[in-house]
C-alpha positions as CSV (number, residue, x, y, z in Angstrom):
1,X,-23.1,8.8,5.1
2,X,-22.8,10.3,1.7
3,X,-25.7,9.7,-0.7
4,X,-24.9,7.1,-3.5
5,X,-25.7,9.6,-6.3
6,X,-22.7,11.7,-5.4
7,X,-20.2,8.8,-5.1
8,X,-21.2,6.5,-7.8
9,X,-21.4,7.0,-11.5
10,X,-24.9,6.3,-13.2
11,X,-25.3,2.8,-14.3
12,X,-28.3,3.5,-16.5
13,X,-28.0,2.2,-20.0
14,X,-29.8,3.9,-23.1
15,X,-32.5,1.6,-24.3
16,X,-32.3,-1.7,-22.6
17,X,-33.0,-1.6,-18.9
18,X,-30.8,-4.0,-16.9
19,X,-32.5,-3.4,-13.8
20,X,-35.7,-4.5,-15.0
21,X,-34.3,-7.8,-16.3
22,X,-32.6,-8.3,-12.8
23,X,-35.9,-7.5,-11.0
24,X,-37.7,-10.2,-13.0
25,X,-35.0,-12.7,-12.2
26,X,-35.1,-11.8,-8.6
27,X,-38.8,-12.6,-8.5
28,X,-38.3,-15.9,-10.4
29,X,-35.5,-16.9,-7.9
30,X,-37.9,-16.2,-5.1
31,X,-40.3,-18.6,-6.7
32,X,-37.6,-21.1,-6.9
33,X,-36.6,-20.8,-3.4
34,X,-40.1,-21.1,-2.3
35,X,-40.4,-24.4,-4.1
36,X,-37.1,-25.6,-2.4
37,X,-38.6,-25.1,1.0
38,X,-41.1,-27.8,0.4
39,X,-38.7,-30.3,-1.5
40,X,-35.0,-29.7,-0.4
41,X,-33.5,-32.3,1.9
42,X,-33.6,-31.3,5.4
43,X,-30.1,-30.8,7.0
44,X,-29.1,-32.4,10.1
45,X,-28.7,-28.8,11.7
46,X,-32.2,-28.0,11.0
47,X,-33.5,-31.1,13.0
48,X,-31.1,-30.1,15.8
49,X,-32.4,-26.6,15.8
50,X,-35.9,-27.9,16.1
51,X,-34.9,-30.2,18.9
52,X,-33.9,-27.2,20.9
53,X,-37.4,-25.9,20.8
54,X,-38.7,-29.2,22.0
55,X,-36.1,-29.4,24.7
56,X,-37.3,-25.7,25.8
57,X,-40.9,-27.1,26.0
58,X,-39.9,-30.2,27.9
59,X,-37.7,-28.0,30.3
60,X,-34.8,-30.0,29.4
61,X,-32.9,-27.2,27.5
62,X,-29.5,-26.8,29.1
63,X,-27.7,-24.3,26.7
64,X,-28.3,-20.6,27.1
65,X,-26.1,-19.4,24.2
66,X,-27.5,-19.6,20.7
67,X,-30.9,-20.8,21.8
68,X,-32.8,-17.5,22.0
69,X,-34.9,-18.7,18.9
70,X,-36.8,-21.4,21.1
71,X,-39.0,-18.4,22.2
72,X,-39.8,-17.4,18.7
73,X,-40.6,-20.8,17.5
74,X,-42.2,-22.4,20.5
75,X,-45.5,-22.7,18.3
76,X,-43.7,-25.2,16.0
77,X,-44.5,-28.1,18.4
78,X,-48.2,-27.3,18.0
79,X,-48.1,-28.0,14.3
80,X,-49.8,-31.5,13.9
81,X,-47.9,-34.2,12.1
82,X,-44.3,-35.0,12.7
83,X,-40.9,-33.0,12.5
84,X,-41.1,-32.6,8.6
85,X,-44.2,-30.3,8.4
86,X,-42.8,-28.5,11.4
87,X,-39.5,-27.8,9.7
88,X,-41.3,-26.6,6.6
89,X,-43.4,-24.2,8.6
90,X,-40.3,-22.9,10.0
91,X,-38.6,-22.7,6.6
92,X,-41.6,-20.6,5.5
93,X,-40.8,-18.1,8.1
94,X,-37.3,-18.1,7.1
95,X,-38.3,-17.5,3.4
96,X,-40.0,-14.2,4.7
97,X,-36.9,-13.2,6.8
98,X,-34.6,-14.0,3.6
99,X,-36.9,-11.5,1.6
100,X,-36.8,-8.9,4.3
101,X,-32.8,-9.4,4.5
102,X,-32.8,-8.9,0.8
103,X,-34.8,-5.8,1.0
104,X,-32.4,-4.5,3.8
105,X,-29.4,-5.5,1.5
106,X,-30.6,-3.3,-1.4
107,X,-31.1,-0.4,0.9
108,X,-27.7,-0.8,2.0
109,X,-26.2,-1.2,-1.6
110,X,-27.9,2.1,-2.6
111,X,-25.6,4.0,-0.1
112,X,-22.6,3.1,-2.4
113,X,-23.9,2.4,-5.8
114,X,-26.6,3.5,-8.1
115,X,-29.9,1.6,-8.5
116,X,-28.7,-0.7,-11.5
117,X,-25.5,-1.7,-9.7
118,X,-27.1,-2.0,-6.3
119,X,-29.7,-4.4,-7.9
120,X,-27.1,-6.4,-9.7
121,X,-25.1,-6.9,-6.4
122,X,-28.3,-7.9,-4.6
123,X,-29.1,-10.3,-7.3
124,X,-25.7,-11.9,-7.1
125,X,-26.4,-12.5,-3.5
126,X,-29.8,-13.9,-3.9
127,X,-28.9,-16.1,-6.6
128,X,-25.5,-17.5,-5.3
129,X,-25.6,-21.2,-5.2
130,X,-24.9,-21.6,-1.4
131,X,-27.3,-18.9,-0.6
132,X,-29.9,-20.6,-2.7
133,X,-29.5,-23.9,-1.0
134,X,-29.3,-22.6,2.6
135,X,-31.1,-19.3,2.8
136,X,-34.4,-20.8,4.1
137,X,-32.8,-23.6,6.2
138,X,-33.9,-23.5,9.8
139,X,-30.8,-22.6,11.6
140,X,-29.2,-19.6,13.0
141,X,-27.9,-17.9,9.8
142,X,-31.0,-16.7,8.2
143,X,-32.2,-15.0,11.2
144,X,-28.9,-13.6,12.4
145,X,-28.2,-12.2,8.9
146,X,-31.4,-10.3,9.0
147,X,-30.5,-8.6,12.4
148,X,-27.0,-7.9,11.4
149,X,-28.0,-6.3,8.2
150,X,-30.6,-4.4,10.0
151,X,-28.0,-2.8,12.3
152,X,-25.9,-2.0,9.4
153,X,-28.8,-0.3,7.7
154,X,-29.3,1.9,10.7
155,X,-25.7,2.8,11.1
156,X,-25.6,3.9,7.5
157,X,-28.6,6.3,7.8
158,X,-27.6,9.7,6.0
159,X,-28.4,11.6,9.2
160,X,-27.9,9.1,12.0
161,X,-29.8,9.8,15.2
162,X,-29.6,8.7,18.7
163,X,-32.7,6.6,17.9
164,X,-30.9,4.8,15.1
165,X,-28.0,4.0,17.3
166,X,-30.1,2.6,20.1
167,X,-32.0,0.4,17.6
168,X,-28.6,-0.6,15.9
169,X,-27.2,-1.6,19.2
170,X,-30.3,-3.5,20.2
171,X,-30.3,-5.4,16.9
172,X,-26.7,-6.2,17.0
173,X,-27.1,-7.7,20.5
174,X,-29.9,-9.8,19.2
175,X,-27.8,-11.1,16.5
176,X,-25.2,-12.0,19.1
177,X,-27.8,-14.0,21.2
178,X,-29.0,-15.8,18.0
179,X,-25.3,-16.8,17.1
180,X,-21.9,-16.0,18.5
181,X,-20.8,-15.9,14.8
182,X,-22.0,-12.2,15.0
183,X,-18.7,-11.3,16.3
184,X,-17.4,-11.6,12.7
185,X,-19.3,-8.4,12.0
186,X,-17.9,-6.4,15.1
187,X,-15.2,-4.9,12.8
188,X,-18.0,-3.9,10.3
189,X,-19.8,-2.0,13.0
190,X,-16.9,-0.4,14.3
191,X,-15.9,1.0,11.0
192,X,-19.3,2.1,10.2
193,X,-19.6,3.8,13.7
194,X,-16.3,5.8,13.1
195,X,-16.6,6.4,9.4
196,X,-18.6,9.8,9.9
197,X,-15.6,11.4,11.3
198,X,-14.3,11.3,7.6
199,X,-17.3,13.6,6.7
200,X,-16.3,16.1,9.3
201,X,-18.2,14.8,12.4
202,X,-16.7,15.9,15.7
203,X,-14.9,13.7,17.8
204,X,-16.9,14.3,20.8
205,X,-20.1,13.5,19.0
206,X,-18.4,10.5,17.7
207,X,-17.6,9.2,21.1
208,X,-21.1,9.8,22.4
209,X,-22.6,7.9,19.4
210,X,-20.2,4.9,20.1
211,X,-21.2,4.9,23.8
212,X,-24.9,5.1,23.0
213,X,-24.6,2.2,20.5
214,X,-22.3,0.1,22.9
215,X,-24.7,0.7,25.9
216,X,-27.9,-0.2,24.2
217,X,-26.1,-3.4,22.8
218,X,-24.7,-4.3,26.3
219,X,-27.9,-3.7,28.2
220,X,-30.0,-5.5,25.5
221,X,-27.7,-8.5,25.4
222,X,-27.3,-8.8,29.1
223,X,-31.0,-8.4,30.1
224,X,-32.3,-10.6,27.6
225,X,-29.6,-13.2,28.2
226,X,-30.1,-13.3,31.9
227,X,-34.0,-13.5,31.4
228,X,-33.5,-16.4,29.0
229,X,-31.1,-18.2,31.3
230,X,-33.3,-17.7,34.3
231,X,-36.3,-19.4,32.3
232,X,-33.9,-22.3,31.5
233,X,-33.0,-22.7,35.2
234,X,-29.4,-23.2,34.6
235,X,-26.3,-21.4,35.7
236,X,-25.8,-18.2,33.9
237,X,-22.1,-17.4,34.5
238,X,-19.1,-19.9,34.2
239,X,-21.0,-22.3,31.9
240,X,-21.7,-19.7,29.1
241,X,-18.1,-18.3,29.3
242,X,-16.6,-21.7,29.2
243,X,-18.9,-22.6,26.2
244,X,-17.8,-19.4,24.4
245,X,-14.2,-19.9,25.1
246,X,-14.3,-23.6,24.0
247,X,-16.2,-22.7,20.9
248,X,-13.7,-20.0,19.9
249,X,-10.7,-22.3,20.4
250,X,-12.4,-24.8,18.1
251,X,-13.6,-22.7,15.4
252,X,-11.2,-19.8,15.0
253,X,-8.1,-21.3,13.4
254,X,-5.5,-18.5,13.3
255,X,-2.7,-21.1,12.2
256,X,-4.6,-22.7,9.4
257,X,-5.7,-20.0,6.9
258,X,-8.8,-20.7,5.0
259,X,-9.8,-23.9,6.7
260,X,-12.6,-24.5,4.4
261,X,-11.0,-23.5,1.1
262,X,-12.2,-26.5,-0.7
263,X,-15.8,-25.2,-0.2
264,X,-14.6,-21.7,-1.4
265,X,-13.0,-23.2,-4.3
266,X,-16.2,-25.3,-5.2
267,X,-18.2,-22.3,-5.2
268,X,-16.5,-21.0,-8.3
269,X,-18.0,-23.9,-10.2
270,X,-21.6,-22.7,-9.9
271,X,-20.9,-19.1,-9.5
272,X,-18.3,-18.5,-12.1
273,X,-19.8,-15.2,-13.5
274,X,-20.4,-13.8,-10.0
275,X,-16.8,-14.5,-9.1
276,X,-15.4,-13.0,-12.4
277,X,-17.1,-9.6,-11.1
278,X,-16.3,-10.1,-7.4
279,X,-12.5,-10.6,-7.7
280,X,-11.8,-7.2,-9.2
281,X,-14.4,-5.8,-6.8
282,X,-12.3,-7.1,-4.0
283,X,-9.1,-5.8,-5.4
284,X,-10.9,-2.6,-6.1
285,X,-11.3,-2.1,-2.4
286,X,-7.6,-2.6,-1.6
287,X,-6.7,-0.4,-4.6
288,X,-8.8,2.3,-3.3
289,X,-7.6,2.3,0.3
290,X,-4.0,2.5,-1.1
291,X,-5.1,5.5,-3.2
292,X,-6.9,7.1,-0.4
293,X,-9.6,8.3,-2.7
294,X,-13.1,9.5,-1.5
295,X,-12.6,8.2,2.0
296,X,-16.2,8.4,3.1
297,X,-17.2,5.9,0.3
298,X,-14.0,4.0,0.6
299,X,-14.8,3.2,4.4
300,X,-18.3,1.8,3.2
301,X,-16.6,-0.4,0.6
302,X,-14.2,-1.7,3.2
303,X,-16.9,-2.4,5.5
304,X,-18.4,-4.6,2.8
305,X,-15.1,-6.3,2.3
306,X,-14.3,-7.2,6.0
307,X,-16.8,-10.1,6.3
308,X,-14.9,-11.9,3.6
309,X,-11.8,-12.1,5.8
310,X,-13.5,-14.3,8.3
311,X,-13.2,-17.1,5.8
312,X,-9.6,-17.0,6.4
313,X,-10.0,-18.2,10.0
314,X,-13.4,-19.6,10.6
315,X,-13.4,-23.6,10.8
316,X,-17.1,-24.0,10.0
317,X,-17.3,-21.8,6.8
318,X,-19.3,-24.4,5.2
319,X,-21.9,-23.6,2.4
320,X,-24.5,-22.4,4.9
321,X,-22.2,-19.7,6.4
322,X,-22.3,-17.9,3.2
323,X,-25.9,-17.0,3.8
324,X,-24.7,-14.9,6.9
325,X,-21.1,-13.9,5.6
326,X,-21.5,-13.2,2.1
327,X,-24.2,-10.5,1.5
328,X,-22.0,-7.4,1.9
329,X,-19.1,-8.9,0.1
330,X,-21.2,-9.7,-3.0
331,X,-22.4,-6.1,-3.2
332,X,-18.7,-5.6,-4.4
333,X,-19.7,-7.1,-7.8
334,X,-20.9,-3.5,-8.2
335,X,-17.4,-2.3,-7.7
336,X,-16.1,-5.0,-10.0
337,X,-18.3,-3.5,-12.8
338,X,-17.3,0.0,-12.1
339,X,-13.7,-1.2,-12.2
340,X,-14.3,-2.9,-15.5
341,X,-16.0,0.2,-16.8
342,X,-13.1,2.6,-16.1
343,X,-10.8,0.1,-17.8
344,X,-13.1,-0.1,-20.7
345,X,-13.2,3.7,-20.9
346,X,-9.5,4.0,-20.6
347,X,-9.0,1.7,-23.6
348,X,-11.7,3.5,-25.6
349,X,-14.3,0.7,-25.4
350,X,-18.0,0.8,-25.9
351,X,-21.0,0.0,-23.7
352,X,-20.7,-2.2,-20.7
353,X,-24.3,-3.4,-21.3
354,X,-23.0,-6.7,-22.9
355,X,-20.9,-7.7,-19.8
356,X,-23.9,-7.0,-17.5
357,X,-26.3,-9.0,-19.6
358,X,-23.6,-11.9,-19.9
359,X,-23.1,-11.9,-16.2
360,X,-26.7,-12.0,-15.3
361,X,-27.7,-14.5,-18.0
362,X,-24.8,-16.9,-17.0
363,X,-25.7,-16.6,-13.3
364,X,-29.6,-17.2,-14.2
365,X,-28.5,-20.4,-16.3
366,X,-26.3,-21.8,-13.3
367,X,-29.1,-20.9,-10.9
368,X,-31.7,-22.8,-12.9
369,X,-29.5,-26.0,-13.2
370,X,-28.8,-25.9,-9.4
371,X,-32.6,-25.6,-8.6
372,X,-33.5,-28.4,-11.0
373,X,-31.0,-30.6,-9.5
374,X,-32.4,-30.0,-6.0
375,X,-36.1,-29.5,-7.0
376,X,-37.0,-33.2,-6.7
377,X,-38.5,-34.4,-3.5
378,X,-35.3,-34.6,-1.3
379,X,-37.3,-35.3,1.8
380,X,-38.8,-38.7,0.9
381,X,-36.3,-40.9,2.6
382,X,-36.5,-38.5,5.8
383,X,-40.1,-38.6,5.8
384,X,-40.5,-42.4,5.7
385,X,-37.9,-43.0,8.5
386,X,-39.7,-40.4,10.8
387,X,-43.1,-41.8,10.0
388,X,-41.8,-45.4,10.8
389,X,-40.3,-44.2,14.2
390,X,-43.7,-42.4,15.1
391,X,-45.4,-45.6,14.0
392,X,-43.3,-47.8,16.3
393,X,-43.5,-45.4,19.0
394,X,-46.7,-43.3,19.4
395,X,-45.2,-41.7,22.6
396,X,-41.8,-40.3,22.9
397,X,-39.1,-42.5,24.1
398,X,-35.4,-41.8,24.6
399,X,-33.2,-42.8,21.4
400,X,-29.7,-42.1,20.0
401,X,-28.8,-40.6,16.7
402,X,-26.6,-38.0,15.1
403,X,-28.4,-34.9,15.4
404,X,-31.9,-35.2,17.1
405,X,-33.6,-36.3,14.0
406,X,-36.8,-37.2,16.0
407,X,-36.7,-33.7,17.7
408,X,-39.9,-34.6,19.6
409,X,-38.2,-37.5,21.4
410,X,-35.5,-36.7,24.0
411,X,-32.1,-37.6,22.5
412,X,-29.3,-39.5,24.3
413,X,-25.8,-38.5,23.7
414,X,-24.0,-35.6,21.8
415,X,-24.4,-33.9,18.6
416,X,-22.3,-36.0,16.3
417,X,-21.2,-33.2,13.8
418,X,-17.4,-33.0,13.2
419,X,-17.0,-30.6,15.8
420,X,-19.1,-32.5,18.2
421,X,-16.9,-35.8,17.7
422,X,-13.7,-33.7,18.2
423,X,-15.1,-32.6,21.6
424,X,-16.1,-36.0,22.3
425,X,-12.5,-37.4,21.4
426,X,-10.9,-34.7,23.4
427,X,-13.0,-35.9,26.3
428,X,-10.8,-38.9,26.3
429,X,-13.4,-41.4,27.6
430,X,-16.3,-43.4,26.4
431,X,-19.7,-42.1,27.3
432,X,-22.5,-44.6,26.0
433,X,-22.4,-47.4,28.6
434,X,-23.1,-44.8,31.1
435,X,-25.9,-43.2,28.9
436,X,-27.7,-46.5,28.2
437,X,-27.7,-47.2,32.1
438,X,-28.9,-43.9,33.0
439,X,-31.3,-43.0,30.3
440,X,-32.1,-46.4,28.6
441,X,-32.5,-45.3,25.0
442,X,-34.8,-47.5,23.2
443,X,-33.8,-47.2,19.5
444,X,-30.8,-45.9,17.5
445,X,-31.0,-44.2,14.1
446,X,-27.9,-44.9,12.2
447,X,-28.1,-41.5,10.3
448,X,-24.2,-41.1,10.5
449,X,-21.4,-43.3,9.6
450,X,-20.2,-43.5,13.2
451,X,-23.4,-45.1,14.2
452,X,-23.1,-48.0,11.7
453,X,-23.3,-51.0,13.8
454,X,-24.7,-53.6,11.5
455,X,-23.5,-57.1,11.2
456,X,-21.3,-56.2,8.3
457,X,-19.0,-53.7,10.1
458,X,-15.9,-55.1,11.9
459,X,-14.5,-51.9,13.3
460,X,-15.7,-48.5,14.2
461,X,-16.6,-46.6,11.2
462,X,-15.4,-42.9,10.9
463,X,-17.1,-39.6,9.8
464,X,-14.6,-36.6,8.9
465,X,-11.8,-39.0,10.0
466,X,-13.2,-39.4,13.5
467,X,-14.9,-42.5,15.0
468,X,-16.2,-43.5,18.2
469,X,-13.9,-45.1,21.0
470,X,-14.1,-48.9,20.2
471,X,-15.7,-49.5,23.6
472,X,-18.5,-47.1,22.9
473,X,-19.0,-48.7,19.4
474,X,-19.0,-52.3,21.0
475,X,-21.5,-51.1,23.7
476,X,-23.9,-50.1,20.8
477,X,-23.3,-53.1,18.9
478,X,-24.0,-55.5,21.8
479,X,-27.1,-53.6,22.9
480,X,-29.0,-52.9,19.5
481,X,-30.2,-55.0,16.8
482,X,-31.3,-54.1,13.1
483,X,-35.1,-53.4,13.1
484,X,-36.0,-51.5,9.9
485,X,-33.6,-49.8,7.6
486,X,-31.3,-47.5,9.5
487,X,-33.5,-48.0,12.7
488,X,-32.0,-50.3,15.4
489,X,-33.8,-51.2,18.6
490,X,-32.6,-52.3,22.0
491,X,-32.0,-55.9,21.9
492,X,-29.7,-59.0,22.0
493,X,-28.5,-61.2,19.2
494,X,-27.1,-64.8,19.8
495,X,-25.6,-66.5,16.9
496,X,-25.7,-70.4,16.8
497,X,-27.0,-70.7,20.3
498,X,-26.3,-74.2,21.9
499,X,-26.8,-76.0,25.1
500,X,-23.9,-74.3,26.6
501,X,-25.1,-71.3,28.7
502,X,-24.0,-68.0,27.5
503,X,-23.8,-65.1,29.9
504,X,-25.0,-61.7,28.7
505,X,-25.6,-58.2,30.1
506,X,-28.7,-55.9,29.9
507,X,-28.2,-52.3,29.9
508,X,-31.8,-51.2,29.0
509,X,-34.3,-53.0,31.1
510,X,-37.8,-53.7,29.9
511,X,-40.1,-56.2,28.2
512,X,-38.4,-58.0,25.3
513,X,-39.9,-60.5,22.6
514,X,-38.2,-63.8,22.1
515,X,-37.3,-64.6,18.4
516,X,-36.0,-68.1,18.0
517,X,-36.6,-71.4,16.1
518,X,-37.4,-73.2,19.4
519,X,-37.6,-72.8,23.2
520,X,-34.9,-71.0,24.9
521,X,-33.8,-71.2,28.7
522,X,-33.2,-67.7,30.0
523,X,-32.1,-67.5,33.7
524,X,-33.4,-70.9,34.4
525,X,-36.9,-70.4,32.9
526,X,-37.8,-72.0,29.5
527,X,-39.6,-69.6,27.0
528,X,-41.3,-70.4,23.8
529,X,-40.7,-68.3,20.7
530,X,-42.8,-65.0,20.6
531,X,-42.9,-65.0,24.4
532,X,-42.7,-61.7,26.2
533,X,-40.3,-61.6,29.1
534,X,-39.1,-58.9,31.5
535,X,-35.3,-58.3,31.8
536,X,-33.8,-56.2,34.5
537,X,-30.5,-54.3,34.2
538,X,-27.7,-56.5,34.9
539,X,-26.3,-60.1,34.2
540,X,-28.4,-62.9,32.6
541,X,-27.9,-66.4,31.2
542,X,-29.1,-68.0,28.1
543,X,-29.2,-71.5,26.6
544,X,-30.8,-73.8,24.0
545,X,-32.1,-76.9,25.8
546,X,-32.5,-78.8,22.4
547,X,-29.8,-80.4,20.4
548,X,-28.2,-78.5,17.7
549,X,-27.8,-74.7,17.2
550,X,-30.0,-71.8,16.2
551,X,-29.9,-68.0,16.2
552,X,-31.8,-66.2,18.9
553,X,-33.0,-62.5,19.1
554,X,-34.3,-60.6,22.1
555,X,-36.0,-57.5,20.7
556,X,-37.3,-54.8,22.8
557,X,-41.0,-54.5,23.3
558,X,-44.0,-56.8,22.6
559,X,-43.8,-57.5,18.9
560,X,-42.7,-54.1,18.3
561,X,-44.3,-52.6,15.0
562,X,-42.3,-52.4,12.0
563,X,-43.3,-50.8,8.5
564,X,-44.3,-53.6,5.9
565,X,-43.0,-51.6,3.0
566,X,-39.2,-52.0,2.4
567,X,-37.0,-49.2,4.0
568,X,-35.9,-46.4,1.7
569,X,-32.6,-46.9,-0.4
570,X,-31.7,-43.1,-0.6
571,X,-29.2,-41.3,1.6
572,X,-30.8,-39.6,4.6
573,X,-28.9,-36.4,4.3
574,X,-28.0,-35.5,0.7
575,X,-27.1,-32.4,-1.4
576,X,-25.1,-30.6,1.1
């Protein structure tokens, strides 16, 4: 690739050094992100990602795609405490990955811009609100973007060797194993592979380079995938293909352009100064292609532009996706500054320094406001709920929730994201009765609206416009009772029990504690309040032998522990 010094005007300003200001702000932003590692509310995806590590350790992981991280993070399960310190430890690793990815991004930017403009582009990515919020989140994006940028850096080497091509193919394959979203970078890799032909590389050499890159990627992906699958002891062929095909059908929406346009528009609020530079940069790429000027550099800038197009078709372009998809695109803020510079010179204007300082200062102010808003302890509610569960159940038991919040326990049921709920509804049948009978989940955490089964609900609540089948919702209501805050335990509730016998069905067998105002007859035997009784799966009968009526509860366990402190009032998942 052509060196930046020959394709970009110098951005150095006499006197005041913008690059030193930006470097200082980058350091301050890094400190702020490190603070958020310990304070920011844990997203549901982070718990789910950790649960896959535990599933791997238990030998129950049944998905090969997008689970390669379990080998890298198996040590998390050895960290004492509960899921919160384990996720914080993972976030610290991701903080390091994010710094490494940022360094790679700067090296890439220097191929197209001088030092000052390159540093500005990196700063705008590093301080973009969605990136600040999600860069250290324990999910696929932070690891995958490092691998993608490493591959791009290798493909942009000034004198690209076979060693660079092999390494680029291997890192591309690793990114694909981390997340299938890596396919959105395939056009970037393809363009950067063929771009040297614009600088005079022979077509034969280009063909050989492409073959080396593809072979290295295919061999790495195939061998690691087969080894990973063999270690999981699951079929490696049809299941993965079906999963990938189903995922593509769900998340790539060709007939619904910009499916997450509201989030894209929302990003303007906290990143107005960045967008004011990015938009002319995006248009500058298109204008440069039309004018066909300096094609070696133009191909590079077009490669920076291409990931932005994924927002037009990707269903899950939520804020966390910007960590993965936006680094190259935000480098085009440098092109935006160049465009403004040319326009200023054409009109006889003065220095562009005020524009740069205004953009940097404005971004820093918005960044500060964002960090201050999220810098309080957003994990407090999550900590208390998780601690309560581990207090109630010192040993792992099956349970139901949205996203495997208690990752060290085996979860029953599906991942209740909007996509997961869509797949569940597409299945066309209830699933929880069978799940309760087969796996006997002892408790339920109502950490999504669809699992709200308290007495105040009269119909299945929805999330993203989707609810459980009514039969599933009734199954949960009839087999769990409130215990503490959002935690429900297996049990039965009988309102106004009288002498008239009532039949009931037990789907979760075990020992139950009787909670009542007087003696109760169950299956012909009289039990006093506080008694422990064993109930098998199947039908039973209950009655009140005394005159009058009173409420009765059968609660799983022998006087199951519950915290004495009131449950937290805050939202479990907040700030996303």
